[in-house]
C-alpha positions as CSV (number, residue, x, y, z in Angstrom):
1,M,46.5,-80.4,-28.0
2,R,44.2,-77.3,-28.7
3,D,41.3,-77.4,-31.1
4,F,40.7,-74.2,-32.8
5,W,39.0,-72.7,-36.0
6,H,36.3,-75.3,-35.9
7,D,34.6,-73.1,-38.6
8,S,37.4,-73.9,-41.0
9,G,36.0,-77.4,-41.6
10,Y,39.3,-79.0,-40.7
11,H,37.6,-81.7,-38.6
12,L,35.8,-82.8,-41.8
13,L,38.9,-83.7,-43.7
14,T,41.3,-86.4,-43.6
15,A,45.2,-86.3,-44.0
16,T,46.8,-88.0,-47.2
17,A,49.9,-90.1,-47.1
18,E,51.7,-87.0,-48.3
19,G,50.5,-85.0,-45.3
20,R,48.0,-82.9,-47.3
21,L,44.2,-82.5,-46.8
22,G,42.2,-85.2,-48.6
23,L,38.5,-84.5,-49.5
24,T,35.6,-86.3,-47.7
25,D,31.9,-86.4,-48.5
26,D,31.2,-84.6,-45.3
27,F,33.4,-81.7,-46.3
28,L,31.7,-81.4,-49.6
29,R,28.2,-81.6,-47.9
30,A,29.3,-78.5,-45.8
31,Y,29.3,-76.6,-49.0
32,L,25.9,-77.9,-49.9
33,M,24.5,-76.5,-46.7
34,R,25.8,-73.0,-47.5
35,P,22.8,-70.6,-47.4
36,E,23.2,-69.9,-51.1
37,I,22.6,-73.6,-51.8
38,R,20.4,-75.0,-49.0
39,P,16.8,-75.0,-50.1
40,V,14.5,-72.4,-48.7
41,E,10.7,-72.3,-48.2
42,D,9.9,-71.3,-51.8
43,S,12.5,-73.6,-53.5
44,C,10.9,-75.6,-56.3
45,A,10.6,-79.4,-56.2
46,T,13.5,-79.8,-58.7
47,E,15.8,-77.9,-56.6
48,R,14.9,-79.7,-53.3
49,S,15.4,-83.1,-55.2
50,L,18.8,-82.0,-56.6
51,H,19.9,-80.9,-53.1
52,E,18.6,-84.0,-51.6
53,S,20.4,-86.2,-54.2
54,L,23.7,-84.4,-53.7
55,M,23.5,-84.6,-49.9
56,A,23.3,-88.4,-50.3
57,A,26.0,-88.5,-53.1
58,P,28.1,-85.4,-52.9
59,R,30.4,-86.4,-55.7
60,R,27.9,-87.2,-58.3
61,S,28.0,-85.5,-61.6
62,V,25.6,-82.8,-62.3
63,G,25.3,-81.5,-65.8
64,E,24.2,-78.1,-67.1
65,P,20.7,-79.4,-68.3
66,E,19.9,-80.6,-64.7
67,I,20.9,-77.2,-63.4
68,A,18.7,-75.4,-66.0
69,Q,15.6,-77.1,-64.8
70,L,15.8,-75.1,-61.6
71,R,13.0,-72.5,-61.5
72,D,15.1,-69.8,-59.8
73,P,17.9,-68.3,-61.9
74,D,19.9,-67.3,-58.8
75,A,19.8,-70.9,-57.6
76,Q,21.0,-71.9,-60.9
77,D,24.0,-69.4,-60.8
78,N,24.7,-70.6,-57.1
79,Y,24.8,-74.3,-58.1
80,R,27.0,-73.6,-61.0
81,V,29.5,-71.7,-58.7
82,V,29.5,-74.3,-55.8
83,L,29.6,-77.4,-58.0
84,G,32.3,-75.8,-60.2
85,F,34.3,-75.4,-57.1
86,R,33.6,-78.9,-56.0
87,D,34.7,-80.3,-59.3
88,H,37.8,-78.2,-59.2
89,L,38.7,-79.8,-55.7
90,L,37.8,-83.3,-57.0
91,D,40.1,-82.9,-60.0
92,A,42.9,-81.7,-57.8
93,G,42.6,-84.5,-55.4
94,D,43.5,-82.5,-52.2
95,I,42.9,-79.0,-50.9
96,E,46.4,-77.9,-51.2
97,S,46.6,-78.9,-54.8
98,G,43.3,-77.2,-55.5
99,Y,44.6,-74.0,-53.9
100,L,47.8,-74.0,-55.9
101,A,45.9,-74.8,-59.2
102,C,44.0,-71.6,-58.8
103,F,47.3,-69.5,-59.5
104,T,49.2,-71.8,-61.7
105,G,46.9,-72.5,-64.6
106,P,43.4,-71.9,-66.0
107,A,41.6,-74.5,-64.2
108,G,41.0,-72.4,-61.0
109,A,40.6,-69.0,-62.6
110,G,36.7,-69.0,-61.8
111,V,37.2,-69.8,-58.2
112,P,35.5,-67.0,-56.0
113,P,37.9,-65.2,-53.7
114,L,35.8,-66.3,-50.8
115,F,36.7,-69.9,-51.6
116,L,40.3,-69.0,-51.9
117,D,40.3,-67.6,-48.4
118,Q,38.3,-70.6,-47.0
119,M,40.9,-73.0,-48.5
120,A,43.8,-71.0,-47.0
121,H,42.0,-71.0,-43.6
122,V,41.7,-74.8,-43.5
123,I,45.2,-75.3,-44.8
124,L,46.6,-73.0,-42.1
125,R,44.6,-74.9,-39.6
126,H,46.3,-78.1,-40.8
127,I,49.7,-76.3,-40.8
128,L,49.2,-75.1,-37.3
129,D,47.8,-78.3,-35.8
130,G,49.2,-78.9,-32.4
131,T,50.3,-75.3,-31.9
132,G,50.1,-73.8,-28.4
133,D,51.1,-70.4,-29.5
134,G,48.1,-68.0,-29.8
135,L,50.2,-65.3,-31.4
136,R,50.9,-67.6,-34.4
137,A,47.3,-68.6,-34.8
138,R,46.4,-64.9,-34.6
139,A,49.0,-64.0,-37.1
140,A,47.8,-66.7,-39.5
141,E,44.4,-65.0,-39.7
142,L,46.1,-62.3,-41.8
143,L,46.5,-64.9,-44.6
144,F,42.8,-65.4,-45.0
145,R,41.0,-62.5,-43.4
146,E,41.3,-58.8,-44.4
147,Q,42.7,-56.6,-41.7
148,R,42.1,-52.9,-40.6
149,I,45.5,-51.3,-39.6
150,T,45.7,-48.3,-37.1
151,T,48.6,-46.9,-35.3
152,Q,48.7,-46.0,-31.7
153,D,51.6,-44.8,-29.5
154,G,53.9,-45.8,-32.3
155,N,52.5,-49.3,-32.6
156,I,51.1,-50.9,-35.7
157,L,47.8,-52.6,-34.7
158,S,46.0,-55.0,-37.0
159,A,42.3,-55.7,-36.3
160,D,39.9,-57.9,-38.3
161,A,38.2,-55.6,-40.8
162,E,34.8,-57.3,-40.6
163,T,34.9,-57.2,-36.8
164,V,35.8,-53.5,-36.8
165,E,32.9,-52.7,-39.1
166,M,30.5,-54.8,-37.0
167,Y,31.6,-52.8,-33.9
168,A,31.4,-49.5,-35.7
169,A,27.8,-50.2,-36.6
170,T,26.5,-51.8,-33.5
171,G,29.0,-51.0,-30.7
172,G,29.4,-54.8,-30.2
173,F,25.9,-55.3,-29.2
174,G,24.8,-57.1,-32.4
175,A,21.3,-56.4,-33.8
176,L,20.3,-54.5,-30.7
177,G,23.2,-52.3,-31.2
178,Q,22.2,-51.8,-34.8
179,L,18.9,-50.5,-33.5
180,I,20.3,-48.3,-30.9
181,S,22.7,-46.9,-33.5
182,E,19.9,-46.2,-36.1
183,A,18.1,-44.3,-33.2
184,Q,21.1,-42.1,-32.8
185,T,21.6,-43.2,-29.3
186,P,25.2,-43.0,-28.2
187,L,26.8,-46.5,-27.9
188,R,29.2,-47.6,-25.2
189,S,32.8,-47.5,-26.7
190,V,34.1,-51.1,-27.1
191,E,38.0,-51.5,-27.4
192,L,39.4,-54.7,-28.7
193,E,42.0,-56.3,-26.7
194,V,45.7,-56.1,-28.1
195,L,47.4,-59.6,-28.4
196,D,51.2,-59.6,-28.0
197,E,54.0,-61.8,-26.5
198,R,52.7,-61.0,-23.0
199,N,49.2,-62.5,-23.3
200,P,49.1,-65.0,-26.2
201,D,46.8,-67.5,-24.3
202,L,44.1,-64.7,-24.4
203,Y,43.6,-65.9,-28.1
204,W,42.3,-69.4,-27.1
205,G,38.6,-69.6,-26.6
206,R,38.1,-66.6,-28.8
207,D,39.6,-68.0,-32.0
208,Q,36.4,-67.8,-33.9
209,A,35.4,-64.4,-32.7
210,Y,38.1,-62.7,-34.6
211,D,38.1,-59.8,-32.0
212,T,41.7,-59.6,-30.9
213,V,44.2,-57.0,-32.2
214,L,47.7,-58.1,-33.3
215,N,50.5,-55.7,-32.7
216,L,52.8,-55.7,-35.8
217,S,55.5,-53.4,-34.6
218,F,59.0,-54.1,-35.6
219,T,60.8,-56.5,-33.2
220,G,57.4,-57.3,-31.6
221,G,56.1,-60.8,-31.0
222,G,53.4,-60.4,-33.4
223,L,55.5,-59.7,-36.5
224,D,57.8,-62.6,-35.4
225,A,54.7,-64.9,-35.2
226,L,53.8,-63.8,-38.8
227,C,57.2,-64.6,-39.9
228,R,57.1,-68.2,-38.5
229,V,53.6,-68.7,-40.1
230,L,55.0,-67.6,-43.5
231,E,58.0,-70.0,-43.1
232,A,55.6,-72.9,-42.4
233,W,53.4,-71.9,-45.2
234,V,56.3,-72.1,-47.8
235,R,57.6,-75.4,-46.2
236,H,54.2,-77.1,-46.4
237,F,53.5,-76.4,-50.1
238,L,57.0,-76.3,-51.5
239,A,59.0,-78.5,-49.1
240,V,61.8,-76.1,-48.9
241,E,63.1,-74.4,-45.7
242,V,63.3,-70.7,-45.6
243,S,64.0,-68.2,-42.8
244,I,62.1,-64.9,-42.8
245,Q,63.0,-61.9,-40.7
246,P,61.7,-58.4,-40.7
247,V,64.1,-55.7,-41.7
248,Q,63.7,-51.9,-41.5
249,Q,65.2,-51.0,-44.9
250,I,66.9,-52.7,-47.8
251,R,70.6,-52.0,-48.0
252,D,71.6,-54.3,-50.8
253,E,73.5,-53.1,-53.9
254,R,73.0,-56.6,-55.3
255,W,69.2,-56.7,-54.8
256,V,67.9,-59.2,-57.3
257,W,64.6,-60.6,-56.4
258,H,61.6,-59.4,-54.4
259,V,58.0,-60.5,-53.6
260,G,55.1,-58.4,-52.3
261,L,52.9,-60.0,-49.8
262,D,50.0,-58.0,-51.3
263,A,49.2,-55.8,-54.2
264,E,50.4,-52.6,-52.5
265,G,53.6,-54.2,-51.3
266,S,54.2,-55.6,-54.8
267,A,53.8,-52.2,-56.5
268,L,55.9,-50.5,-53.8
269,L,58.9,-53.0,-54.1
270,N,58.6,-52.8,-57.9
271,D,59.0,-48.9,-57.9
272,L,61.8,-48.9,-55.3
273,Y,63.8,-51.6,-57.3
274,T,63.6,-49.6,-60.5
275,G,64.5,-46.4,-58.7
276,E,61.1,-44.6,-59.2
277,E,60.4,-41.9,-56.7
278,V,58.0,-43.1,-53.9
279,D,56.2,-40.2,-52.2
280,E,56.0,-40.0,-48.5
281,A,52.2,-41.0,-48.3
282,R,53.0,-44.3,-49.9
283,M,56.0,-45.0,-47.7
284,T,54.0,-44.4,-44.5
285,R,51.6,-47.3,-45.7
286,L,54.6,-49.6,-45.8
287,L,54.0,-51.8,-42.7
288,S,57.1,-54.1,-42.8
289,L,59.9,-55.2,-45.0
290,F,61.4,-58.7,-44.6
291,R,64.4,-60.6,-45.8
292,L,63.8,-64.2,-46.9
293,E,66.8,-66.7,-47.2
294,F,66.8,-70.3,-48.3
295,R,68.5,-72.6,-45.9
296,D,69.7,-74.6,-48.9
297,S,70.6,-72.4,-51.9
298,R,70.7,-75.4,-54.3
299,V,66.9,-75.2,-54.5
300,M,67.2,-71.6,-56.1
301,R,67.7,-70.7,-59.5
302,P,71.4,-71.0,-60.3
303,D,71.8,-67.4,-61.3
304,I,70.7,-66.0,-58.0
305,A,71.4,-68.9,-55.7
306,G,72.5,-67.5,-52.2
307,R,71.0,-64.1,-52.7
308,P,68.1,-63.1,-50.3
309,V,64.6,-62.2,-51.4
310,Y,63.0,-59.2,-50.0
311,L,59.3,-59.0,-49.1
312,A,57.0,-56.1,-48.3
313,M,53.7,-55.7,-46.5
314,A,51.7,-52.5,-47.0
315,M,48.2,-51.4,-46.4
316,G,46.1,-49.6,-48.9
317,E,44.9,-45.9,-48.9
318,D,41.8,-47.2,-47.0
319,S,44.1,-48.6,-44.1
320,R,43.2,-52.1,-45.2
321,L,45.7,-55.0,-45.4
322,R,44.8,-57.8,-47.9
323,L,47.6,-60.4,-47.9
324,K,48.0,-62.6,-51.0
325,P,49.8,-65.6,-49.4
326,Q,49.8,-67.3,-52.9
327,N,52.6,-64.8,-53.9
328,L,54.9,-66.8,-51.8
329,L,54.1,-70.0,-53.5
330,V,54.3,-68.9,-57.1
331,N,57.0,-66.1,-57.2
332,L,59.9,-67.4,-55.3
333,P,63.0,-68.0,-57.4
334,L,63.0,-71.8,-57.3
335,A,65.2,-74.0,-59.6
336,E,63.5,-75.8,-62.3
337,P,62.8,-79.5,-61.4
338,A,65.4,-81.8,-62.6
């Protein structure tokens, strides 16, 4: 059993009878210790008192009049955001329900994207609990961390965007590198290591560094790992079994349904489906197509039961990949509950 992604907060949660992630006071306290909320030297006495009381009872109700008493307007806004998110989770009852509610109704409309990514992070840690496959763990990062895509020798390489920016600014030497960079002194080139089916164990021990590159080339282990993660994601939330495989093109005269795994992929599939002309520049940003099939067609809408669902993953003009894993949860053609 490998422990990984300690930064997700998984160790602070508990499993429900349904196999979902139940809230604990310690998990809620972790949000109260965020730098936006934790009192600083010049915090007023009212703010310190509020924080102390919430650390003691993180589920206690806090009304707007109490927040309005804080001296710092920024602190007021931060408390509104964090406590609003806390209340959203408490109303939902578990992390998965809270995540889904952000896309299926008005209750989660105000949840910041950062918190959406954090929920996906800890849910994926739960889904992958017990895995020994470093490729799958690295592939799962695509569902909650923005990636920077490059091509090299015909391979599609996915690196963590934040890590790439850090290395670009500091050469991998942190604050010292930043100082050297500002002094216009050349930095040693630091190359991130590529993770594939030959070295999956490289991931372990570096799981929170986000400094490995995933090869997403067709038929490669990285793309296969991503497919397995997406299958598990659907299974965990929707309790249905699907098979997802990469395909090089869509040759289907009866193409009836598609889902983009990101905004670029959605727009591209929409245009291809309606016969719009797609220029070469957009097509080069297409990273992969997939064919999704339901193991049991009876869970699908009757009018398209048995037909495949096509997926697309594409980077933006800035070479960034921003997956929206919620698309697979709310846009599949499932039959209405009986």
